[in-house]
N, C-alpha and C positions, 0 to 999 in steps of 0.2 A: 377426643381430639380428632378433627377432620384431617383429610389428606394434606391440604395446604399447610395447616398448622404443623403437622409432622415434618413436612419438607422444610419449613422455616426453622424448626428446632434443630433438625439434623444439619441444615446449612450453617447454623451459627456455631455449633459445638462439635460437630463431627466432620468426617469427610476429608481425609488427607489425599485421597485420590490415588488412582493407579497411573502408570506412565501414560497409558492411552488417554486418560482423562486430562492430563496436563498438555498432551499434544493437541487435544481439542480446545482447551481453554486458551492456549497461546496461539492457536492456529499455526502450528509449527511449519506447515507447508508454505504459508505466506511469508513467514519469517525467513525461511531458506531462500525464497525469492528475493527478499531484501538483501540478504547476505551476498547472494550472487550478483545482485544489481550494483553493489558497491564495486565489486571486481570488474563488472562490465563497464562502469564509468571510468575506472582507472585504465582499463585496456583501450577504451575509445580515445582517451586523452593521450596515452603514451604510444599507441599504435603497436603495442606488444604487451605481453604479460608482465606485470610488475616484478622487480627483483630487488634484492638488498634492502635498503631503507624504505624504498617505495613499497616493497612487499610487506615489510613489518607494519608500516603505517596502514596500508590497505586492509590487512588482516584485522588490525585493531578496530578500524572503522566499520568493517563488516560485522564484527562482534557487537559493536555499539549499535548498529542498525538492527541486528537480530534481537538483541535484548530490549531495545526501544519498542520495536513492533510487538514483541511478546507482552511488554508492560501495557501498551495501548490496547491490544486485543483483550487482555484479561480485564482491564479497567472497563472496557465497553460492555463485557458480559456482566461485570459487577454492577454497573449502573443500570443495565437493561434486564435485571433479574425478573422483574414482574412481567415485562413484555415477553421474555423468553419462556415464561411459564405457559404462554399461549402458542408462540411461534415455534419454540424449540425446547419442549419440556424434557427431552432426553439429554440435553447438554449438561456438563458437569455441575454447574452451580444450581440451576433450577431443580435438578434431580437430587441434589444434596451430596453427591459423591465427593465434591470438594466444598469445604465450608467457606463461608464468606470471610471469616477471619484469616484463614489460610490463603485465600485468594488475594486479600488485601496485602498480606505480607509479601506475597510473590510479586505483586505490582510494584511495591516499594523496592524490593531487592533487584528486580530486573531493570528498573529505572536507574538505580545506583550503578549497576554494572555498565549500562550504556554511558553514563557520565564518566566513570572511571576509565573506561576504554578510550573515550575521546581525550581525556586528560593525558593519558600515557602516550597517545599518538601525538598530541601537541608537544609534549616534552621531547619526543623523538625528532619531530620537525624542527624544534628550536635548537636541538643539539647539532644539527647539520647546517645551522645558520640560515635557514630560509623561511623563518616563521612569518615574515611580513606577507609573503605570497601565499602562505598556508592558512592565514587567519580566517579566510572566507569559509573554511570548513566549519569553524565554530559558529559563524553566522548562520549557516544552513541548519546546523543542529538546533540552534535557538529558534529559528523559523519553524522547524518541525514541531518543537515543543510548544510554541505559541499556537500553532494550528491545533495540536492535541487539546490544550487547555481551553481554547475558545470553542472547540467542537463539543467538548463534554460538559463544560460548566455554563449553566444558564442562570446562575444566581448572581455572580459577580462579573462574568465575562459575556461573550456574545451568544453562547449556547447555539452554535451553528447546526448542531445535530437536528434541532427542531425548527430550522429555518429553510428547509427545502433545498434548492439548488446550491446556495452557499455552503451548506454542509457537505453535499456531494463533491463540490469543488475542493473543499478543504482536505477531504480524504484523498482525492486524486492528486492534488499538489504534493501532499506528503509522500505519495508513492513516486511521483516524478522526481522529487528532490533527491531520492536515493542515488540516482545516476550522477547528478551534479555533486553530491557528497563524495562519491568515489573519485570524480575528476578533480575536485578541489583538493582532495587528499594527496594527489600527486602534482599539486601546484598549478593546475590548469582549469579553474572553475568555469571559464567561459569558452571552453573548447567547443568548436562548432558541431562536431559529431556528437558530443555528449548533450549539447543543447537540443539537437535534433531529436534524440531519443527522449529527452525530458518532455518536449511538447507532445510527441507521439504517445508516450506512456501516460501522460496526464489526461489526454483526450480519451484514450482507450478506457481508462479507469472511470472517467466521468460518465461515459455512456453506460458502463457496466453497473455503476452505483445506482443510476436511475432505474435500470431494469431490475436490479435486486430489490429496490423499494417497491416496484410493482409486485414482485413475488411476495413481499411481506405485508401487503395491504391488509389482509385479514387480521393480523396481529398488531398492526400499527394504528389501530383506532385511537384517536386522541393525539397522535403525533402529526406535526405539520410538515410531512414530506411532500415533495413536489407531486408525486403520484396521488397522494390523498387529496391534494388541493385541486388538481386539474382533471383527475381521472386517469384510469389505466391507458386508455387509447391515446390520449394526448401525450402522456408521458412516454409511451413507446415511440410515437412519432418524433418527439424531441430527441430521444436517445438515438434514433436513426439519423437525424440531422447532425448530431455530434459525431456519429461514426463516418458520415460523409466528410466532415472536417478532418477527421483522423486520416481518412484516405488521402486527402490533400496534403496533410502534414507528412505522411509517409513518402509521397512522391516529390515534394518540394526539395529536399536535400540533394536528390539526384539531378533535378532540373537546375539547381544552383551550383552544381559542381562540388558540393561537399563530399559526395561519393561519386565514383566513376559511373557514368550512365549505364555501362554494361552490367554493373553490379545490381541493377534494378531486378535482374532475374532472381537474385537471392531473396528478395522480399515478395516475389510473385506468389508463393504459397500463402503468405499472410494476407495479401490482397484478395486472393481467391476465397480464402476462408472468411474474410470480412464481408465479402459480397453475399455469402450464404446466410448471413445473419438476418437479412431482410425477410426472407421466407418465414423464419420462425417468429419474427415480430408481427408479421401480417397474420399468422396463424395463432397468435397470442400464446406461443410456447416459450414462456419467459425463461424457464430453467435452461432449455436448450440454447436460447439466444445468449444467455449469460456465459454458458460454457464455451460457445463458439467465439465470443468476444475474447475470452481469456486465451483460448487456443491461438487465435490470430495474433494476439499481443505477444505471446511467447515466440511464435514463428517470426514475427517482426524483429524481436530482440535478437534472435539467433542470426537472422539475415543481416541486420545492421552490424552485429559483431563481426561476422565473417568479412563483410565489406570493408570494415575499418582495418582489418589485418592484411588485406590484399594490396 
């Protein structure tokens, strides 16, 4: 039996995994970002940290997002097993440290946790008599689920993963929706500050998804990513154009008075870091560019958060 066959057999019947393997499968760091993003949306909408029923609801929604993202990330690895044998053979599934069956059970379980958390939050909102204003939270969850299904499924649905930029945008919108989810949870889904961060976060992630596809071109043979279709250089150029739009999106809320103009200083580190990305794009240093985009995004989130509290 060859090495690939051994991996297949082990992946099917063995491999319950260690804690570190589950952290990798679920991409726990990203899930934590989603958890925090819900609280960020609530704080932006309220102008303060949530308390009492708002805190209860926000915590449940944060758990819902955490488990939703864990389920999505695990499903992505589950469906990309053959690609990851080339791109990331050391990950839990292609290495066989976690079996396919165990991974599938975890995908179902985390999905159920997400739905149950949302349901309990809905019951809480209904108990305080404000469900009509809260129902948009459910709509956002359904939108995120629709994005997930249309991203992954290419048999019955759109299969956006293999459609280039629409797939990148689907992932990016799902990330941006986290902030609106938190704002909707405290009964203010169209809060201007939360909407500002929604657009900023979506654009940051859109650019980063394109750069990540450039990184993965060697193992993406046969996939219809934007980078595979137009080539690495054109994809990098387009990613930089998206980052320039991100720059505009960062500045616009301050120009429109959503935030005090003096508070622009708070996002200055994010702006400075964002401008450093171009050097790495020109030098075709895709991993470094991706890391800087993420760093700039985090700095922008922190700056906007502080600005909303002042």
